[in-house]
Structures are given as structure tokens and as C-alpha cells.
C-alpha positions in Angstrom: 20.9 -0.1 16.4 20.3 -0.5 12.9 22.5 -2.5 11.4 22.6 -4.1 7.7 24.8 -7.1 5.8 25.4 -6.2 2.0 25.8 -10.0 0.6 27.4 -9.9 -3.1 27.8 -13.4 -4.8 31.7 -12.9 -6.2 31.7 -13.2 -9.9 28.5 -15.0 -10.0 27.4 -16.5 -13.5 31.2 -16.9 -14.1 31.5 -19.0 -10.7 28.2 -21.2 -11.2 29.7 -22.2 -14.3 33.0 -23.2 -12.6 31.2 -25.6 -10.3 29.5 -27.0 -12.5 32.8 -27.6 -14.6 35.6 -28.7 -12.5 37.8 -28.2 -15.5 37.0 -24.4 -15.9 38.1 -23.9 -12.5 41.5 -21.1 -12.5 41.1 -20.4 -16.4 39.6 -17.2 -17.5 35.7 -17.6 -17.9 33.3 -15.1 -19.9 30.0 -15.7 -19.9 27.8 -13.5 -22.5 28.1 -15.3 -25.2 30.6 -17.4 -27.8 33.6 -16.0 -29.5 31.7 -15.9 -32.7 28.9 -14.0 -31.4 30.7 -10.5 -31.9 27.3 -8.1 -31.2 27.0 -10.0 -27.5 28.4 -8.5 -24.4 29.7 -10.1 -21.6 27.6 -10.6 -18.8 30.4 -11.8 -16.1 33.6 -12.8 -16.5 35.8 -14.6 -13.4 38.5 -13.4 -11.3 41.2 -14.7 -13.4 39.3 -13.2 -16.9 39.2 -9.8 -15.2 43.4 -9.7 -14.9 43.1 -9.9 -18.6 40.9 -6.0 -18.7 37.8 -8.3 -19.6 34.7 -6.9 -17.9 31.1 -6.7 -17.4 29.0 -4.9 -21.0 32.3 -5.5 -22.9 31.9 -6.2 -26.0 32.4 -10.3 -27.1 34.6 -9.0 -29.4 37.0 -7.0 -27.2 37.6 -9.5 -24.4 37.8 -12.4 -27.6 41.0 -9.8 -28.4 42.3 -9.0 -24.9 41.5 -12.6 -23.7 41.8 -15.4 -26.6 42.7 -18.7 -24.4 38.8 -17.7 -22.6 36.7 -20.1 -22.5 33.2 -18.1 -23.8 29.9 -19.4 -23.1 26.4 -18.3 -24.1 25.1 -19.0 -20.1 21.9 -20.4 -18.5 20.2 -17.7 -17.0 17.5 -20.6 -15.7 20.0 -22.4 -13.4 21.3 -19.1 -12.2 18.0 -18.2 -11.0 18.0 -21.9 -9.2 20.9 -21.4 -7.7 20.0 -17.9 -6.4 17.2 -18.6 -4.9 18.8 -21.2 -3.2 21.4 -18.8 -1.4 18.5 -16.4 -0.6 16.4 -19.3 0.7 20.0 -20.0 2.9 20.4 -15.8 3.6 16.4 -16.1 5.3 18.5 -18.5 8.1 20.4 -15.7 9.4 18.0 -12.7 8.9 14.0 -12.2 9.5 14.6 -9.4 6.7 15.8 -10.1 3.6 16.0 -7.7 0.6 16.5 -9.3 -2.6 18.6 -6.4 -4.5 19.7 -8.6 -8.0 20.1 -12.3 -8.8 23.6 -12.4 -7.0 23.2 -9.5 -4.1 21.2 -9.3 -1.1 20.6 -6.7 2.1 20.1 -8.2 5.7 18.8 -6.5 8.6 21.1 -8.1 10.6 19.8 -5.4 14.0 19.0 -7.7 17.3 20.4 -10.8 15.9 23.5 -11.2 18.5 22.4 -13.3 20.6 21.8 -15.6 18.1 24.8 -15.4 15.8 27.3 -13.0 18.0 28.4 -9.6 16.9 28.0 -8.5 12.8 31.5 -10.6 12.0 30.6 -13.1 13.6 27.2 -13.8 11.8 29.1 -12.5 8.7 31.7 -15.0 8.8 29.0 -17.7 9.5 26.8 -16.9 6.6 30.3 -16.7 4.2 31.0 -20.6 5.6 27.7 -21.4 4.8 27.2 -20.3 1.6 30.6 -21.8 0.9 29.8 -25.3 1.9 26.7 -25.4 0.9 27.0 -24.2 -3.2 30.6 -24.1 -3.5 30.3 -20.2 -3.6 31.9 -16.7 -2.4 30.4 -14.2 -1.5 31.7 -10.3 -0.6 30.2 -8.8 3.1 30.1 -5.6 3.8 28.7 -4.6 7.4 27.2 -0.8 8.3 24.6 1.5 9.8 22.6 1.6 6.6 22.2 -0.2 3.7 23.9 2.2 0.8 26.9 2.5 2.5 27.1 -1.8 3.3 26.8 -2.1 -0.2 29.7 0.0 -1.4 31.5 -1.6 1.6 31.0 -5.2 0.2 33.3 -4.0 -3.1 36.4 -2.9 -0.9 37.8 -6.2 -0.5 36.1 -8.6 -3.8 36.5 -11.2 -3.9 35.2 -13.5 -0.9 35.8 -10.2 1.5 34.4 -8.9 4.4 34.7 -5.3 5.4 32.7 -3.0 8.0 32.0 0.2 9.0 32.1 1.0 12.2 28.8 2.5 13.7 29.8 6.3 13.4 32.4 5.6 11.0 30.2 5.8 7.5 30.5 9.6 6.7 34.7 9.5 7.4 34.6 6.3 4.9 33.1 8.0 2.2 34.8 11.4 2.1 38.4 8.7 1.9 36.5 7.2 -1.8 36.7 8.0 -5.4 33.7 9.4 -6.9 34.2 6.2 -9.2 32.3 4.7 -5.8 29.7 6.3 -5.3 26.7 3.8 -6.0 24.0 4.9 -8.1 26.2 7.7 -9.9 25.5 6.9 -13.9 27.5 8.0 -16.7 25.8 11.7 -17.5 26.7 12.4 -13.5 30.3 11.4 -14.0 30.4 13.3 -16.9 29.4 16.7 -14.3 32.2 15.2 -12.1 34.6 15.6 -14.7 34.0 19.1 -15.7 33.8 20.3 -12.0 37.0 18.4 -10.9 35.3 16.5 -8.7 37.4 13.3 -7.7 36.9 12.3 -4.7 33.7 12.0 -2.6 35.4 14.9 -0.4 35.8 17.3 -2.8 32.0 16.6 -2.9 31.3 16.6 0.8 33.1 20.3 0.9 30.1 21.8 -1.3 27.1 23.3 -0.1 23.2 22.0 -1.0 22.6 24.8 -2.7 25.3 24.1 -4.9 25.1 20.3 -5.5 21.4 21.5 -6.7 21.8 23.4 -9.2 24.5 21.8 -10.9 22.8 18.1 -10.5 19.1 18.7 -10.1 17.2 19.1 -6.9 16.9 15.0 -6.8 19.7 14.3 -7.2 21.9 17.2 -5.7 20.0 15.6 -2.0 21.2 12.4 -3.1 24.8 12.9 -3.5 24.5 15.4 -0.5 23.4 12.6 1.4 25.8 9.6 0.1 29.1 11.4 0.8 28.0 12.0 4.3 27.8 7.8 4.8 24.2 8.4 5.3 20.6 6.6 4.0 20.9 7.6 0.6 18.1 6.7 -1.7 17.6 5.6 -5.5 19.7 8.2 -7.4 17.1 8.9 -9.6 14.0 8.2 -8.0 12.3 11.6 -6.8 9.6 10.9 -4.3 6.4 12.5 -5.0 7.0 11.8 -9.1 4.7 10.0 -11.2 6.8 7.3 -13.0 10.1 6.4 -12.5 12.4 4.6 -15.4 15.8 3.0 -16.1 17.7 2.5 -19.3 20.7 1.2 -20.6 22.9 2.4 -23.3 25.5 0.4 -25.3 28.8 0.4 -26.7 28.0 -1.9 -29.3 24.7 -2.7 -31.2 22.9 -5.9 -29.2 21.5 -8.3 -31.5 21.2 -11.6 -29.0 17.9 -12.1 -27.2 19.9 -13.9 -24.1 22.1 -10.9 -24.4 19.2 -8.2 -24.2 16.3 -10.0 -21.7 19.3 -10.3 -19.4 19.6 -6.3 -19.6 16.0 -6.1 -18.7 16.1 -8.5 -16.2 18.9 -5.9 -14.4 16.5 -3.1 -15.1 13.8 -4.7 -13.4 16.0 -5.4 -10.5 16.7 -1.7 -10.2 13.7 -0.8 -10.7 12.1 -3.2 -7.7 14.3 -1.9 -5.7 13.3 1.6 -6.1 10.0 0.3 -5.5 10.7 -1.2 -2.0 12.7 1.6 -0.7 10.2 4.7 -2.6 6.9 2.9 -0.9 4.9 2.8 -4.3 3.1 0.5 -6.8 2.2 0.5 -10.1 -0.2 -1.5 -12.9 1.7 0.0 -15.9 5.1 -1.1 -17.6 6.8 0.6 -19.9 9.4 -0.3 -22.4 11.8 1.7 -24.7 14.2 0.5 -27.8 16.3 2.3 -29.4 18.0 0.6 -32.7 21.3 0.9 -34.2 19.9 3.8 -36.8 18.4 5.8 -33.9 14.9 5.3 -34.8 12.5 4.2 -31.5 10.0 2.7 -30.3 8.6 2.7 -27.1 5.4 0.2 -25.6 3.1 0.2 -22.2 0.5 -1.8 -21.0 -1.6 -1.8 -17.9 -2.6 -4.6 -16.3 -5.4 -4.7 -13.3 -2.7 -6.0 -10.4 -0.2 -4.2 -9.4 3.3 -5.1 -9.8 4.4 -7.0 -6.6 7.2 -8.7 -7.3 10.3 -9.0 -9.5 9.5 -12.0 -11.1 5.9 -10.4 -12.1 7.9 -6.7 -13.4 10.5 -9.1 -15.7 7.9 -11.3 -16.9 5.5 -8.5 -18.0 8.2 -6.5 -19.4 9.5 -9.4 -21.7 6.1 -10.4 -23.0 6.0 -6.9 -23.9 10.0 -6.8 -25.3 9.0 -9.9 -28.0 6.1 -8.4 -29.0 7.7 -5.4 -30.1 11.3 -6.2 -31.2 11.9 -6.5 -34.7 14.4 -9.6 -34.9 17.8 -9.5 -35.9 17.9 -5.3 -35.8 20.4 -4.6 -34.0 19.2 -2.3 -30.5 21.3 0.4 -28.8 19.4 1.3 -26.1 17.0 -0.7 -23.6 14.8 0.7 -21.4 11.9 0.2 -18.2 9.6 1.9 -16.7 6.9 1.8 -14.3 4.0 4.6 -15.0 0.8 5.8 -13.0 2.6 5.4 -9.7 0.5 5.3 -6.6 1.5 5.3 -3.3 1.5 1.8 -2.0 -0.4 2.5 1.6 -3.5 3.1 -0.4 -6.6 1.3 -0.1 -6.8 -1.4 -2.9 -10.0 -3.6 -4.5 -9.3 -7.5 -2.8 -11.2 -8.6 -6.2 -8.3 -7.6 -7.9 -6.0 -10.2 -6.2 -6.7 -13.8 -5.9 -6.2 -16.2 -2.5 -2.8 -17.2 -3.3 -1.9 -12.8 -4.4 -3.4 -12.4 -1.0 -1.3 -14.9 0.8 2.3 -13.4 -0.4 1.4 -10.3 0.2 0.9 -11.5 4.2 4.2 -13.6 4.2 5.7 -10.4 2.7 4.8 -7.9 5.2 6.0 -10.2 8.2 9.9 -10.6 6.1 10.1 -7.2 5.0 9.1 -5.5 8.1 8.4 -2.3 5.9 4.8 0.5 6.0 3.7 -1.3 2.9 4.9 -4.3 2.4 6.2 -5.7 -1.0 7.2 -9.3 -2.0 10.7 -10.4 -0.4 9.6 -13.6 -0.4 8.6 -13.2 -4.1 12.2 -11.6 -5.3 13.6 -14.8 -3.6 11.6 -17.4 -4.9 13.7 -16.8 -9.0 12.1 -18.2 -11.8 13.3 -19.0 -15.1 11.0 -17.5 -17.9 13.9 -17.1 -20.5 13.7 -19.6 -23.4 9.7 -19.9 -22.7 6.8 -19.3 -25.5 
């Protein structure tokens, strides 16, 4: 029987800073910029800071008003990625299939591991104890019969939580939640929820697939129909058969800080790689979108000889485009990233396009991921900092 864990490190950047600086323990730590960096945004806030209403993506200026006594830091992405690499390697000791979703979270397929670690709750407890013992960090864990529900379950008892959905209980669990818990529904979708008075997942459950498709569109309608039934829902806006996929983020406050903008690009890359893995596509063409404070918009794309196969590879290509295209000192209100000219990952690939090291990695990744055409879970776990490099 399928069983997945979603492991989510609690307030990751801020928690790493508190470990590195014991004097920060128990104090509100805000990573993303200094108090005078009025054009930066919060990347992560410790739980002590969240009590004051500070949260991710909030302008630093607003955070300072809410929590003037906070410890404000610009952050060190290279160090965070090193810590992430160590933890993802640790996760690999509990499952042969670890799929990293972002720098601070991953899915573990734990089907068939009971002989080694006991039932799912026992494995989760051992994983949590090991993470805390070896890194000092806490991790919240969700357990369910599919990744989508496990992801939502991990947020039910943060921080340092463990929440399991018993087999067969996925639908009842999802129907009990407010629509705010639907993972993958963006602000535009939430506006439609408000327009139609949809407040709970049960409200959506009571609508037919035809009605949902007429309101949200075919792909999103199918997604919502499956999500509120606790089924394995695909990526929210990735429709199989499309020739491109993209993600973008609009900011309430114009961005000027390169660290913040490149952190956003990393997050966009994480989402794109997740969809590429799940939907079994590959792409050689990376695209970038920048919208400035005056609403002028610039786009760039580049096609490479080799397809994107790793998160680091995608991020490196995207950041290189950004550094060539960005008009330094000009405020940014939107960043977008995309993969163009998608093709099915199972198509034959010319061997000369890859060097021997790439071939060795892909063979390893096929074993680790355990899906038809394996994309690089191993490489997704081997984070290496590219921020700040020329």
C-alpha cells in the first residue's frame, strides 16, 4: 500500500541562524534584510517573530513596524543549502526514494519499510529524533497515502509536529479543511473562491466536475475536484500535454535587493522542477520574465544543448539570464520563470549530448526516484551555492 511522508523543516533559515548564534535562541529572528533595507522582503521568520504577525514575503519595512525588537539578517543561502544537503542525505537513510521539493522539504516513499523501521509513525519519530540529534533542527512530518495529502498534513501541527492520515481517511480529512489549506491554489484562484462564497473544501466537494471546470478552467477544475477528495492531485497549473510551464510571483512591495530576488528565483525553480518530475517532461529552453515598478516588462530565454535535469542546473541557467537582463537599481514588482518546448522524458536522447558524469548521475537517479524516466533526485539533494558567484 502506498505511503508517503512529507518532511518540512521548521522556519528553516531562521532556525539555522539560531543554531549558529545561540544568543538568538528564543528571540524573533527575521531573515531577508536589515531594518534599513526597506526594499527587501522577509524570506523566513522564526516562530518567535511570527507571534508579532511577521511572515514570509512581507516587506522588511512592515516587519520592522510589527517587530522592532527583532533580529534582522540578510541571510546566507550557501550555508543554508549546505545544511539542506546534509539533511536530505539523512532522509535517504530512511527511504530509497527521496524527492526534494524545495530547500527545506522533501517527500519520502516509505512503502515497504516497516520491516526496517516499524509502522509509519515509528519511522517518522525516528527521523525526527535523528534530524534533531544530528543538526539541532526540528522537522514537521505529514503521513498519508499520497504526496499531496501528506504535504498538507505536515502543516497541521507545526512546529515539530507529526500528523498522520489513516489509510482511507484522505477524503474526510480534506473535506474538513478551509480552502486556505489547498496547496497549489494561488491568489487568483482564491479570489474566485471568495467571489463564489467557497469557504471550505467541502463547499468545493459538493460541486460537480463540470461546474468546477466552467468556473476555474479544465485543468484547474480537475485539480480541485481531485484535491478535495484527497486524491493524488497533479501540479496546480501544469496541464499534461502543454508545450511549456511557468511560474511567477508578484510582490506587494518593489524589490531591489539581489539576494531576495535570486532567492525568489530559487523558489520558482523548485516549483518548476517538482512539476517536471511529476509530469515526466524534459526541456532545454529556460525563460525569464521581469516586470519593473513602472510596469515595463522584459523577457529572455535561452536554449541549451542538454535538457534541464537538476534543480541546481535550472537555477544556474535562470540566474545567469537574470544577471544579464536585470537593470541594476530598478525596482522589480514581478519575477517569472519557465521551461519551454517541453517534450516527453521517455523519448530517445542522443548520447553525445551528455558527458559521462551526467550519464552516471542519470543512471543513479533512475534507481533513487523509481519513476519511468528518472529525473535527478540525487542532484536535487546535492545543493551547492551559486549565489554571489560571478
